C-alpha angles and dihedrals in degrees: 000000000000115000110215116200115236132272096028101201122186137165113216142157110255091230120087124234108292095026094113092074091046090050090056088052091049089052090055096051100032131276096269127053113255100236115226112230093198107125092005107136126213120198111215116198122188134131089221111081091199091054090049091052093047093049091049093050092050091054099039098096091058090072101246127146115227139222119185136202127182097203141030090247092054091049091050091050091051093048094050087073114061112257115206118229094007106163105176146344120234103204132188112222099210113058130139115256110002105028126210091258089052090054091048093051090049092049092053089056092057115085092211093051107032094098096042107112119242121204106204117210113201144155089206107093098161110129093241092056093047090048089052090054093047091051089051090053106266109143097164124062138180127186121223125270089043124208113231098235093045090051092049093047096049095044090047090051092050094048093044094050091049096045092047091055092045090050090052091050090048091052089048093054093048101040132096109226116225089186097054093116095040113123099174132008146151122224132188113213125187109161135047090243090058089047091055093045093051094043091056091051093047091050091048091055091062126057092233101071096154088062101035093052087074086073084082090069092056094048091046091051090051091055098043103039101020108042098021094040096222108165125220091249092048092052091049091058095040093052091045093052095042092242097113099105093044091052092050089051091049095049094045088056096051113113092234090058098042095097100033119115141168114241113221117191118194127193124174130191128177093276109015140052120205119193121184117197120192124177129189096238134107096262128243143232094279095171094076093050099052090080131029114251136193094258096061106036092093094051123106093237141003102099101100100092093044092050091046090048090056089062106030136034112255122193112182115201129212115323094000104262090108126058131177114210120198124189128180107229130203109289090227093070111123108265120258113255113259129189 
């Protein structure tokens, strides 16, 4: 058995050997994978058959397959049996019997469904109603009547966020982890591919991967909004116009960004994982993003930090370009070596 001195401290690039060529390919096609909606299913739930038909027609050209339910009870019955490739549920709030909020609360109590995104359609836009939905776990909202492009944008955001997290978890389950014995390390991350790669390895070093994988959202935010200085309002318009990936590619290639990186420090003990993320940006008003609020639930992005914060402890420092993440790991992890 090899005895590793503690702490074992290394400074590495997040990317594995051979990743440089792949990063060039990522730069050509855009930093994030373009997720294929073929075979992705959307469950539409509304007690009004005409509303169901209209919603389905507005989403048809995006390539989804559809399941429909005309009551909360029917939706619950359908969801009790696993549905392959289900990407999101578009749920009407006001229905007789089991309401949309009742379905949402039930879903969050089911281990197999708790991470599945719900897009809540409602005519009730009063802050107290929206707050009720947020507290129940609704991070995506649409007002009735819904505009076609807004519907498409919000559903696409929900499906993309969910599929990205599922892809990370799938990579985690399949990957060998070269950092399994790492107790302390510093990594420099520049691209979103490197952020995903490192996040999977960090999650795999702690026996709470479904929580730790949300570290990817924090590192990604540091790259996009910290180093590349993309504002919230700019991202809203870029996502809406479909130009988001192209703009990320353009900014990553700018000379002033060529040598920027996000520093990710990792320290693991027998029962905790601490990840420190520092970007080279000017910081941001992090306080208003730690929780979802009524002003942002209808936007096509802006939920990542709040969702991550619901799973992991986030402690932003100073102006907001540094965050310390703490996760309680399984107590049965092998103990860190001590002298």
